[in-house]
Z-matrix of the N, CA and C atoms (Angstrom, degrees):
N
C 1 1.435
C 2 1.538 1 110.18
N 3 1.314 2 117.59 1 132.60
C 4 1.459 3 122.21 2 -177.62
C 5 1.500 4 111.61 3 -70.80
N 6 1.337 5 114.91 4 167.54
C 7 1.476 6 121.90 5 -179.94
C 8 1.538 7 109.51 6 -67.57
N 9 1.314 8 115.57 7 145.51
C 10 1.433 9 123.42 8 174.12
C 11 1.534 10 107.44 9 -70.78
N 12 1.350 11 118.18 10 116.49
C 13 1.436 12 121.01 11 -175.83
C 14 1.548 13 113.51 12 -62.11
N 15 1.373 14 114.91 13 -31.51
C 16 1.464 15 117.87 14 178.45
C 17 1.527 16 111.73 15 -67.85
N 18 1.314 17 115.44 16 -47.21
C 19 1.469 18 120.98 17 -179.47
C 20 1.497 19 109.97 18 -62.22
N 21 1.347 20 116.50 19 -41.88
C 22 1.451 21 121.68 20 179.87
C 23 1.502 22 111.54 21 -65.33
N 24 1.326 23 118.61 22 -40.01
C 25 1.457 24 122.81 23 178.73
C 26 1.532 25 110.95 24 -63.62
N 27 1.359 26 115.01 25 -42.54
C 28 1.463 27 119.91 26 -179.84
C 29 1.509 28 110.28 27 -66.15
N 30 1.330 29 117.42 28 -42.21
C 31 1.475 30 121.64 29 177.47
C 32 1.527 31 113.15 30 -57.15
N 33 1.315 32 114.87 31 -44.98
C 34 1.476 33 120.16 32 177.90
C 35 1.512 34 113.02 33 -64.73
N 36 1.327 35 113.29 34 -40.55
C 37 1.474 36 118.94 35 179.85
C 38 1.512 37 112.38 36 -63.32
N 39 1.324 38 117.44 37 -43.14
C 40 1.477 39 121.35 38 177.82
C 41 1.503 40 112.67 39 -63.07
N 42 1.323 41 118.36 40 -31.68
C 43 1.430 42 122.59 41 -178.54
C 44 1.562 43 110.93 42 -78.01
N 45 1.348 44 115.74 43 -27.81
C 46 1.477 45 120.98 44 -174.46
C 47 1.551 46 106.71 45 -89.30
N 48 1.346 47 116.40 46 97.82
C 49 1.472 48 121.56 47 -178.54
C 50 1.516 49 112.90 48 -67.82
N 51 1.303 50 118.30 49 -17.58
C 52 1.429 51 122.51 50 179.30
C 53 1.590 52 112.37 51 -85.12
N 54 1.301 53 116.50 52 -12.21
C 55 1.469 54 120.42 53 -177.64
C 56 1.526 55 107.60 54 -83.58
N 57 1.299 56 116.80 55 128.55
C 58 1.474 57 122.07 56 -177.63
C 59 1.529 58 112.80 57 -96.33
N 60 1.324 59 116.67 58 -40.43
C 61 1.480 60 120.68 59 -177.71
C 62 1.489 61 109.02 60 -141.78
N 63 1.336 62 118.39 61 143.91
C 64 1.472 63 121.95 62 170.99
C 65 1.513 64 108.32 63 -129.54
N 66 1.323 65 117.38 64 135.60
C 67 1.449 66 123.48 65 176.43
C 68 1.563 67 107.45 66 -119.18
N 69 1.329 68 114.35 67 121.24
C 70 1.468 69 120.04 68 -174.85
C 71 1.467 70 109.89 69 -116.98
N 72 1.352 71 117.85 70 119.25
C 73 1.459 72 119.91 71 176.31
C 74 1.543 73 110.12 72 -63.63
N 75 1.294 74 117.77 73 139.94
C 76 1.462 75 122.87 74 -179.60
C 77 1.507 76 109.01 75 -90.33
N 78 1.342 77 117.75 76 138.71
C 79 1.472 78 121.30 77 -175.16
C 80 1.523 79 112.29 78 -82.02
N 81 1.322 80 117.82 79 2.10
C 82 1.458 81 123.24 80 177.16
C 83 1.539 82 114.06 81 59.00
N 84 1.318 83 115.63 82 36.01
C 85 1.487 84 119.15 83 172.49
C 86 1.547 85 110.88 84 -66.12
N 87 1.317 86 114.02 85 -28.33
C 88 1.483 87 119.25 86 170.00
C 89 1.543 88 107.47 87 -125.13
N 90 1.293 89 120.23 88 178.34
C 91 1.436 90 122.73 89 -169.57
C 92 1.537 91 113.50 90 -79.38
N 93 1.310 92 117.29 91 -13.52
C 94 1.459 93 119.43 92 170.98
C 95 1.554 94 110.11 93 -152.45
N 96 1.335 95 116.30 94 151.58
C 97 1.467 96 120.35 95 -171.45
C 98 1.526 97 112.83 96 -66.91
N 99 1.326 98 118.49 97 -27.77
C 100 1.438 99 118.77 98 -178.04
C 101 1.543 100 114.25 99 -69.56
N 102 1.308 101 115.96 100 -21.65
C 103 1.456 102 122.15 101 179.69
C 104 1.498 103 112.29 102 -58.92
N 105 1.382 104 115.15 103 -31.72
C 106 1.475 105 121.42 104 179.81
C 107 1.519 106 111.38 105 -112.48
N 108 1.318 107 114.85 106 45.15
C 109 1.488 108 118.92 107 178.14
C 110 1.475 109 115.03 108 -56.21
N 111 1.325 110 116.37 109 -27.23
C 112 1.442 111 122.15 110 -179.44
C 113 1.560 112 114.97 111 -65.73
N 114 1.348 113 115.21 112 -12.03
C 115 1.431 114 118.95 113 175.26
C 116 1.516 115 110.92 114 -72.58
N 117 1.303 116 118.57 115 -14.74
C 118 1.443 117 123.79 116 -178.19
C 119 1.542 118 111.78 117 -95.20
N 120 1.289 119 115.47 118 -34.44
C 121 1.495 120 119.85 119 -170.88
C 122 1.528 121 110.29 120 -148.34
N 123 1.325 122 115.48 121 145.16
C 124 1.431 123 122.01 122 175.70
C 125 1.515 124 111.44 123 -60.14
N 126 1.345 125 119.67 124 124.24
C 127 1.456 126 120.35 125 -175.82
C 128 1.526 127 114.25 126 -59.34
N 129 1.333 128 118.89 127 -34.56
C 130 1.438 129 122.09 128 179.96
C 131 1.500 130 112.04 129 -67.58
N 132 1.341 131 115.75 130 -37.83
C 133 1.459 132 119.49 131 175.91
C 134 1.523 133 110.96 132 -68.59
N 135 1.332 134 117.00 133 -37.90
C 136 1.464 135 121.55 134 177.05
C 137 1.546 136 110.53 135 -60.57
N 138 1.309 137 117.77 136 -40.33
C 139 1.440 138 120.99 137 178.56
C 140 1.517 139 111.22 138 -62.67
N 141 1.318 140 118.52 139 -37.57
C 142 1.446 141 123.02 140 178.43
C 143 1.525 142 110.06 141 -67.33
N 144 1.358 143 117.11 142 -48.32
C 145 1.490 144 119.06 143 -178.88
C 146 1.565 145 110.86 144 -66.10
N 147 1.345 146 114.95 145 -37.64
C 148 1.484 147 117.28 146 179.40
C 149 1.556 148 111.35 147 -64.81
N 150 1.331 149 115.88 148 -37.74
C 151 1.439 150 120.69 149 177.63
C 152 1.506 151 111.93 150 -60.92
N 153 1.340 152 115.96 151 -47.09
C 154 1.476 153 120.46 152 179.14
C 155 1.531 154 111.11 153 -63.86
N 156 1.312 155 116.60 154 -40.84
C 157 1.487 156 120.78 155 -179.53
C 158 1.524 157 108.71 156 -62.24
N 159 1.329 158 117.82 157 -43.71
C 160 1.477 159 120.88 158 -178.02
C 161 1.541 160 109.91 159 -67.86
N 162 1.317 161 117.26 160 -40.99
C 163 1.467 162 118.91 161 178.97
C 164 1.569 163 109.58 162 -62.02
N 165 1.279 164 115.93 163 -45.15
C 166 1.486 165 122.21 164 -179.69
C 167 1.510 166 111.98 165 -64.36
N 168 1.334 167 117.46 166 -29.20
C 169 1.479 168 119.00 167 179.48
C 170 1.515 169 112.69 168 -59.53
N 171 1.339 170 116.56 169 -31.60
C 172 1.476 171 121.25 170 -176.64
C 173 1.553 172 113.92 171 -99.19
N 174 1.298 173 116.00 172 0.24
C 175 1.470 174 119.46 173 -179.87
C 176 1.532 175 109.96 174 -87.23
N 177 1.305 176 119.29 175 146.19
C 178 1.490 177 119.41 176 172.54
C 179 1.492 178 109.57 177 -72.75
N 180 1.335 179 117.69 178 166.49
C 181 1.461 180 119.22 179 176.64
C 182 1.510 181 111.12 180 -60.66
N 183 1.326 182 117.33 181 127.65
C 184 1.444 183 120.70 182 178.91
C 185 1.516 184 108.88 183 -170.11
N 186 1.323 185 118.21 184 165.19
C 187 1.416 186 122.95 185 -176.82
C 188 1.551 187 112.29 186 -70.21
N 189 1.352 188 116.66 187 -28.80
C 190 1.441 189 122.44 188 175.94
C 191 1.563 190 108.79 189 -60.68
N 192 1.310 191 114.95 190 -45.38
C 193 1.465 192 120.36 191 179.04
C 194 1.540 193 109.19 192 -60.54
N 195 1.291 194 117.87 193 -47.31
C 196 1.472 195 121.63 194 -178.83
C 197 1.541 196 109.56 195 -63.19
N 198 1.343 197 117.60 196 -32.45
C 199 1.473 198 120.11 197 178.01
C 200 1.541 199 109.03 198 -68.26
N 201 1.297 200 117.65 199 -41.87
C 202 1.446 201 119.52 200 177.50
C 203 1.537 202 112.81 201 -58.74
N 204 1.325 203 114.65 202 -42.31
C 205 1.477 204 118.45 203 175.79
C 206 1.499 205 111.79 204 -61.12
N 207 1.336 206 115.71 205 -39.62
C 208 1.484 207 117.97 206 179.15
C 209 1.529 208 111.22 207 -64.63
N 210 1.341 209 116.24 208 -30.94
C 211 1.488 210 118.60 209 178.24
C 212 1.489 211 113.74 210 -61.01
N 213 1.363 212 118.79 211 -25.51
C 214 1.448 213 121.00 212 -179.47
C 215 1.553 214 110.25 213 -102.63
N 216 1.314 215 115.62 214 16.07
C 217 1.502 216 117.61 215 168.52
C 218 1.530 217 113.67 216 105.11
N 219 1.320 218 119.19 217 -11.36
C 220 1.500 219 118.76 218 179.35
C 221 1.547 220 110.61 219 -65.85
N 222 1.320 221 113.14 220 144.28
C 223 1.465 222 119.00 221 179.19
C 224 1.566 223 104.31 222 -100.23
N 225 1.352 224 116.60 223 113.68
C 226 1.433 225 120.12 224 -177.03
C 227 1.559 226 108.54 225 -127.71
N 228 1.300 227 114.74 226 128.65
C 229 1.481 228 120.05 227 -178.09
C 230 1.517 229 111.58 228 -81.03
N 231 1.335 230 114.89 229 -165.35
C 232 1.493 231 120.40 230 -177.27
C 233 1.553 232 109.26 231 -87.18
N 234 1.325 233 114.32 232 154.93
C 235 1.483 234 121.67 233 177.40
C 236 1.517 235 114.17 234 54.91
N 237 1.319 236 117.62 235 35.78
C 238 1.442 237 123.55 236 175.35
C 239 1.520 238 111.30 237 -88.40
N 240 1.319 239 117.99 238 132.70
C 241 1.441 240 123.85 239 179.97
C 242 1.512 241 109.08 240 -114.96
N 243 1.335 242 115.52 241 117.77
C 244 1.496 243 121.09 242 -179.48
C 245 1.543 244 105.20 243 -119.12
N 246 1.300 245 115.49 244 115.46
C 247 1.493 246 122.16 245 -176.79
C 248 1.529 247 110.28 246 -70.80
N 249 1.322 248 117.10 247 167.87
C 250 1.475 249 121.62 248 176.66
C 251 1.528 250 110.62 249 -67.66
N 252 1.306 251 114.10 250 159.44
C 253 1.453 252 123.82 251 176.68
C 254 1.520 253 115.97 252 65.60
N 255 1.369 254 114.48 253 22.11
C 256 1.453 255 116.88 254 172.70
C 257 1.512 256 107.41 255 -86.79
N 258 1.354 257 115.48 256 137.56
C 259 1.475 258 120.68 257 178.07
C 260 1.481 259 108.04 258 -104.05
N 261 1.303 260 117.18 259 108.51
C 262 1.458 261 122.51 260 172.04
C 263 1.531 262 108.05 261 -87.65
N 264 1.325 263 116.37 262 151.18
C 265 1.469 264 118.25 263 -176.71
C 266 1.504 265 109.38 264 -60.80
N 267 1.306 266 116.12 265 122.94
C 268 1.497 267 121.16 266 -178.33
C 269 1.525 268 112.97 267 -83.72
N 270 1.335 269 118.53 268 -17.40
C 271 1.453 270 120.71 269 -176.77
C 272 1.553 271 111.48 270 -86.85
N 273 1.319 272 117.06 271 -41.69
C 274 1.441 273 122.43 272 -179.25
C 275 1.575 274 110.39 273 -134.23
N 276 1.287 275 119.29 274 62.80
C 277 1.434 276 120.14 275 179.18
C 278 1.538 277 115.45 276 -64.96
N 279 1.344 278 115.57 277 -21.39
C 280 1.423 279 117.43 278 -178.96
C 281 1.530 280 113.87 279 -72.13
N 282 1.332 281 117.00 280 -6.51
C 283 1.444 282 122.53 281 176.88
C 284 1.529 283 111.23 282 -88.17
N 285 1.296 284 117.93 283 5.51
C 286 1.491 285 122.59 284 -178.58
C 287 1.547 286 110.20 285 -104.63
N 288 1.306 287 116.37 286 124.89
C 289 1.469 288 122.49 287 172.83
C 290 1.535 289 109.94 288 -120.51
N 291 1.332 290 115.29 289 124.26
C 292 1.428 291 121.73 290 177.13
C 293 1.566 292 109.14 291 -120.11
N 294 1.322 293 116.03 292 114.75
C 295 1.437 294 118.30 293 -172.48
C 296 1.551 295 113.02 294 -84.66
N 297 1.311 296 115.40 295 177.20
C 298 1.455 297 121.25 296 -172.82
C 299 1.558 298 114.46 297 -54.37
N 300 1.298 299 114.31 298 138.88
C 301 1.492 300 120.37 299 171.66
C 302 1.485 301 115.86 300 72.64
N 303 1.315 302 120.10 301 15.90
C 304 1.507 303 120.79 302 -179.87
C 305 1.497 304 110.86 303 -76.42
N 306 1.304 305 116.29 304 140.68
C 307 1.484 306 123.60 305 173.99
C 308 1.499 307 110.06 306 -113.01
N 309 1.350 308 114.69 307 115.56
C 310 1.480 309 121.28 308 -176.76
C 311 1.538 310 108.94 309 -108.70
N 312 1.351 311 116.46 310 121.48
C 313 1.462 312 119.61 311 -179.92
C 314 1.525 313 113.65 312 -74.49
N 315 1.318 314 116.48 313 171.69
C 316 1.420 315 122.20 314 -176.44
C 317 1.541 316 114.05 315 -74.04
N 318 1.324 317 116.90 316 160.53
C 319 1.421 318 123.29 317 174.71
C 320 1.557 319 114.80 318 59.54
N 321 1.313 320 115.95 319 29.12
C 322 1.425 321 121.83 320 177.62
C 323 1.518 322 112.08 321 -88.22
N 324 1.338 323 114.29 322 161.91
C 325 1.506 324 121.28 323 172.76
C 326 1.483 325 108.63 324 -127.48
N 327 1.309 326 117.20 325 125.89
C 328 1.442 327 124.01 326 172.03
C 329 1.510 328 109.81 327 -114.93
N 330 1.299 329 118.13 328 104.35
C 331 1.485 330 122.91 329 -174.25
C 332 1.521 331 110.72 330 -101.89
N 333 1.315 332 116.64 331 137.62
C 334 1.488 333 121.50 332 174.08
C 335 1.512 334 109.95 333 -118.50
N 336 1.349 335 118.90 334 -1.05
C 337 1.454 336 121.97 335 176.55
C 338 1.549 337 109.47 336 -135.71
N 339 1.307 338 115.20 337 155.65
C 340 1.460 339 119.76 338 176.72
C 341 1.534 340 109.64 339 -149.48
N 342 1.299 341 116.93 340 127.11
C 343 1.436 342 122.10 341 175.59
C 344 1.523 343 111.04 342 -102.65
N 345 1.332 344 115.64 343 128.01
C 346 1.449 345 120.07 344 173.68
C 347 1.562 346 104.33 345 -118.85
N 348 1.290 347 119.72 346 168.14
C 349 1.458 348 122.75 347 -175.33
C 350 1.566 349 109.60 348 -51.84
N 351 1.323 350 115.59 349 -47.83
C 352 1.470 351 118.52 350 -173.60
C 353 1.558 352 114.22 351 -118.81
N 354 1.328 353 114.74 352 18.63
C 355 1.478 354 117.41 353 -176.26
C 356 1.532 355 109.80 354 -152.92
N 357 1.324 356 115.94 355 148.75
C 358 1.442 357 124.25 356 172.57
C 359 1.529 358 110.05 357 -122.15
N 360 1.306 359 115.91 358 134.64
C 361 1.490 360 119.54 359 -178.92
C 362 1.537 361 108.70 360 -127.39
N 363 1.316 362 116.63 361 136.36
C 364 1.463 363 123.21 362 170.13
C 365 1.494 364 107.51 363 -122.75
N 366 1.324 365 118.95 364 147.97
C 367 1.412 366 120.30 365 178.15
C 368 1.530 367 113.58 366 -157.42
N 369 1.296 368 117.38 367 138.98
C 370 1.485 369 121.03 368 175.43
C 371 1.515 370 111.48 369 -73.70
N 372 1.336 371 115.48 370 135.93
C 373 1.490 372 121.93 371 177.80
C 374 1.529 373 107.22 372 -114.55
N 375 1.335 374 115.42 373 127.33
C 376 1.461 375 121.85 374 174.98
C 377 1.492 376 108.77 375 -121.45
N 378 1.381 377 116.79 376 128.71
C 379 1.436 378 123.02 377 171.81
C 380 1.514 379 108.63 378 -110.12
N 381 1.328 380 115.41 379 113.86
C 382 1.444 381 122.24 380 -171.59
C 383 1.555 382 114.44 381 -72.06
N 384 1.293 383 112.49 382 166.01
C 385 1.488 384 123.93 383 -173.61
C 386 1.525 385 110.31 384 -51.26
N 387 1.346 386 114.40 385 127.73
C 388 1.492 387 124.93 386 173.87
C 389 1.534 388 112.88 387 60.68
N 390 1.304 389 116.87 388 21.69
C 391 1.487 390 119.32 389 172.40
C 392 1.568 391 107.93 390 -66.83
N 393 1.314 392 114.98 391 149.40
C 394 1.452 393 119.27 392 179.68
C 395 1.553 394 108.73 393 -125.58
N 396 1.353 395 116.97 394 119.10
C 397 1.431 396 122.46 395 -177.28
C 398 1.490 397 110.67 396 -113.24
N 399 1.309 398 117.77 397 123.32
C 400 1.488 399 120.30 398 179.68
C 401 1.525 400 112.00 399 -71.76
N 402 1.325 401 115.03 400 178.14
C 403 1.445 402 118.18 401 -178.71
C 404 1.571 403 110.51 402 -74.70
N 405 1.324 404 113.44 403 159.16
C 406 1.463 405 121.96 404 178.66
C 407 1.518 406 113.59 405 59.79
N 408 1.305 407 117.31 406 38.12
C 409 1.454 408 122.27 407 176.02
C 410 1.553 409 106.12 408 -98.63
N 411 1.320 410 116.45 409 142.95
C 412 1.468 411 124.85 410 175.30
C 413 1.498 412 109.15 411 -116.55
N 414 1.323 413 118.18 412 124.68
C 415 1.459 414 123.13 413 176.63
C 416 1.501 415 110.06 414 -111.52
N 417 1.322 416 115.89 415 125.96
C 418 1.439 417 123.86 416 -178.51
C 419 1.539 418 112.63 417 -76.73
N 420 1.329 419 119.94 418 158.91
C 421 1.505 420 120.31 419 172.80
C 422 1.492 421 110.73 420 -58.11
N 423 1.348 422 114.32 421 142.29
C 424 1.462 423 118.92 422 175.20
C 425 1.501 424 116.95 423 82.73
N 426 1.353 425 118.56 424 5.40
C 427 1.465 426 122.44 425 -175.58
C 428 1.543 427 109.39 426 -91.60
N 429 1.321 428 113.33 427 136.67
C 430 1.482 429 122.09 428 179.82
C 431 1.564 430 106.81 429 -110.37
N 432 1.342 431 115.25 430 118.34
C 433 1.476 432 119.08 431 177.72
C 434 1.522 433 107.56 432 -98.58
N 435 1.314 434 115.84 433 118.51
C 436 1.468 435 121.94 434 -175.67
C 437 1.504 436 113.17 435 -66.09
N 438 1.277 437 116.75 436 155.16
C 439 1.489 438 121.19 437 -179.46
C 440 1.490 439 112.52 438 -63.26
N 441 1.317 440 112.81 439 145.27
C 442 1.523 441 122.74 440 178.56
C 443 1.582 442 111.25 441 53.12
N 444 1.280 443 114.28 442 30.44
C 445 1.497 444 116.85 443 170.50
C 446 1.482 445 110.07 444 -91.84
N 447 1.346 446 116.85 445 162.78
C 448 1.429 447 123.77 446 -179.88
C 449 1.521 448 107.99 447 -123.60
N 450 1.354 449 118.01 448 128.31
C 451 1.469 450 121.90 449 176.86
C 452 1.515 451 108.37 450 -108.21
N 453 1.296 452 118.64 451 124.88
C 454 1.447 453 123.37 452 -176.93
C 455 1.496 454 113.15 453 -72.20
N 456 1.318 455 115.09 454 166.67
C 457 1.451 456 125.06 455 177.66
C 458 1.567 457 113.18 456 -56.63
N 459 1.327 458 115.69 457 137.09
C 460 1.481 459 122.90 458 174.28
C 461 1.535 460 110.59 459 60.98
N 462 1.289 461 119.88 460 36.19
C 463 1.451 462 123.85 461 177.98
C 464 1.519 463 113.00 462 -92.28
N 465 1.347 464 115.16 463 150.29
C 466 1.449 465 121.40 464 178.26
C 467 1.508 466 106.63 465 -121.74
N 468 1.410 467 115.21 466 108.09
C 469 1.428 468 121.04 467 -175.09
C 470 1.539 469 109.66 468 -95.83
N 471 1.350 470 113.99 469 105.28
C 472 1.461 471 117.24 470 178.35
C 473 1.538 472 112.10 471 -107.38
N 474 1.367 473 115.42 472 -9.26
C 475 1.446 474 121.46 473 178.80
C 476 1.516 475 108.59 474 -127.21
N 477 1.361 476 115.86 475 166.26
C 478 1.450 477 120.82 476 179.79
C 479 1.528 478 109.43 477 -62.40
N 480 1.342 479 115.35 478 147.81
C 481 1.415 480 124.20 479 179.83
C 482 1.546 481 109.00 480 -109.48
N 483 1.327 482 118.88 481 123.36
C 484 1.466 483 120.27 482 -179.31
C 485 1.500 484 113.04 483 -64.74
N 486 1.311 485 116.54 484 152.50
C 487 1.453 486 122.50 485 175.07
C 488 1.544 487 107.99 486 -64.48
N 489 1.338 488 116.45 487 151.07
C 490 1.443 489 122.71 488 177.82
C 491 1.540 490 112.80 489 53.15
N 492 1.361 491 116.16 490 45.04
C 493 1.439 492 118.78 491 178.37
C 494 1.543 493 108.95 492 -127.75
N 495 1.305 494 117.33 493 151.27
C 496 1.482 495 122.58 494 166.09
C 497 1.502 496 106.05 495 -100.05
N 498 1.342 497 115.62 496 117.11
C 499 1.440 498 121.14 497 -177.02
C 500 1.524 499 109.72 498 -125.53
N 501 1.359 500 115.64 499 140.36
C 502 1.450 501 119.47 500 -177.22
C 503 1.509 502 108.54 501 -159.51
N 504 1.379 503 114.07 502 162.50
C 505 1.472 504 122.13 503 173.88
C 506 1.515 505 112.22 504 112.63
N 507 1.398 506 111.65 505 177.13
C 508 1.451 507 120.14 506 175.96
C 509 1.531 508 109.55 507 -127.67
N 510 1.327 509 120.03 508 105.75
C 511 1.474 510 125.02 509 -7.07
C 512 1.504 511 111.72 510 -71.12
N 513 1.312 512 117.87 511 161.49
C 514 1.457 513 123.92 512 -175.05
C 515 1.533 514 110.54 513 -68.37
N 516 1.292 515 117.17 514 131.95
C 517 1.457 516 124.74 515 176.61
C 518 1.523 517 109.94 516 -127.30
N 519 1.312 518 117.71 517 152.49
C 520 1.446 519 121.32 518 177.75
C 521 1.537 520 109.68 519 -69.02
N 522 1.336 521 115.91 520 120.42
C 523 1.448 522 121.33 521 177.11
C 524 1.505 523 112.32 522 -84.80
N 525 1.350 524 115.33 523 -43.18
C 526 1.441 525 121.03 524 173.68
C 527 1.536 526 109.02 525 -162.56
N 528 1.313 527 113.17 526 160.62
C 529 1.482 528 120.09 527 174.19
C 530 1.538 529 109.70 528 -94.50
N 531 1.345 530 114.26 529 143.80
C 532 1.412 531 121.23 530 -177.25
C 533 1.566 532 109.85 531 -92.55
N 534 1.308 533 116.26 532 149.29
C 535 1.446 534 123.13 533 178.75
C 536 1.553 535 110.84 534 -71.21
N 537 1.318 536 116.63 535 113.01
C 538 1.462 537 119.28 536 -178.67
C 539 1.524 538 112.32 537 -63.29
N 540 1.316 539 116.59 538 -27.18
C 541 1.450 540 121.35 539 -175.88
C 542 1.546 541 112.78 540 -80.98
N 543 1.319 542 116.78 541 -20.17
C 544 1.457 543 118.22 542 -176.48
C 545 1.511 544 114.30 543 -117.26
N 546 1.353 545 117.46 544 -34.06
C 547 1.492 546 121.26 545 -176.52
C 548 1.565 547 109.00 546 -71.35
N 549 1.319 548 114.85 547 120.88
C 550 1.440 549 123.23 548 -178.28
C 551 1.543 550 113.67 549 60.63
N 552 1.340 551 115.17 550 24.95
C 553 1.456 552 117.28 551 176.05
C 554 1.518 553 109.90 552 -75.90
N 555 1.317 554 117.40 553 152.50
C 556 1.488 555 120.06 554 178.41
C 557 1.514 556 111.80 555 -54.94
N 558 1.339 557 116.24 556 136.51
C 559 1.468 558 121.89 557 -176.98
C 560 1.485 559 107.91 558 -104.93
N 561 1.363 560 118.83 559 130.33
C 562 1.437 561 121.91 560 176.71
C 563 1.524 562 109.61 561 -72.63
N 564 1.343 563 118.33 562 147.91
C 565 1.467 564 120.91 563 178.61
C 566 1.543 565 113.89 564 -51.44
N 567 1.320 566 114.94 565 -40.02
C 568 1.482 567 118.02 566 -178.77
C 569 1.517 568 114.56 567 -69.68
N 570 1.326 569 115.25 568 -15.98
C 571 1.498 570 120.06 569 -179.55
C 572 1.512 571 113.52 570 -97.52
N 573 1.322 572 115.80 571 3.16
C 574 1.505 573 118.32 572 -178.80
C 575 1.505 574 108.28 573 -81.93
N 576 1.339 575 115.14 574 101.67
C 577 1.471 576 120.60 575 -179.72
C 578 1.498 577 108.78 576 -108.58
N 579 1.345 578 115.33 577 129.17
C 580 1.448 579 121.43 578 178.30
C 581 1.535 580 108.40 579 -94.82
N 582 1.305 581 116.72 580 125.29
C 583 1.460 582 120.72 581 -177.23
C 584 1.520 583 109.71 582 -108.68
N 585 1.298 584 116.55 583 131.45
C 586 1.485 585 123.70 584 177.21
C 587 1.527 586 108.24 585 -119.67
N 588 1.315 587 115.84 586 127.52
C 589 1.471 588 121.94 587 174.84
C 590 1.489 589 108.83 588 -105.45
N 591 1.317 590 117.70 589 123.63
C 592 1.488 591 121.62 590 -177.28
C 593 1.541 592 109.16 591 -101.12
N 594 1.351 593 114.10 592 158.94
C 595 1.454 594 119.51 593 174.90
C 596 1.536 595 110.03 594 -64.75
N 597 1.304 596 114.26 595 145.60
C 598 1.470 597 118.82 596 177.52
C 599 1.519 598 108.70 597 -78.89
N 600 1.361 599 117.69 598 136.66
C 601 1.456 600 119.97 599 -179.46
C 602 1.537 601 109.05 600 -80.54
N 603 1.311 602 117.80 601 -14.83
C 604 1.483 603 118.12 602 -179.56
C 605 1.492 604 112.10 603 85.67
N 606 1.315 605 117.35 604 -4.63
C 607 1.420 606 119.79 605 -179.05
C 608 1.530 607 110.17 606 -93.50
N 609 1.310 608 115.82 607 142.02
C 610 1.462 609 121.11 608 177.19
C 611 1.500 610 109.88 609 -74.73
N 612 1.278 611 116.51 610 141.32
C 613 1.473 612 121.71 611 176.79
C 614 1.582 613 109.93 612 -75.82
């Protein structure tokens, strides 16, 4: 029996670090490509990665959690904060790179694979240094999130996000660009002002 062309294509893609996205036409041996997901990945390995993803979903942000993600192939930098209930791709977690200082909000989805009726897509996802992603954000396979960018609440990222941008919406679009000279610039000790907002008494002054 000859090699499975889907499995062979996936194997080559995983080895080619310069490849960002692969789209594989499905041969329609079944009525939809997801029915034969095991043609892409060993089922026993998937059970292991899915177990780690589910455990990490309920853990608070901590280095132990980041270490568990690294055990299943994710590339995670230093000082990365991943909130609870984030769903990392359980089929191909090794295609996810999260660089130093990233803040990931809760209930997010980071996908590196996508099944369509007649097509399969895999893509590497990179979240750049000190990017900040709000809760309920969905990132598509193959998306690159630029460094120090901000992704707004309930956004769907299907395209690359520029560095130093505030991006939001479904699909996500650039709302404005951030000032590289002021956003996340080092703050002098004398400029550190703590602001406290108090409840209004409702009385007129």
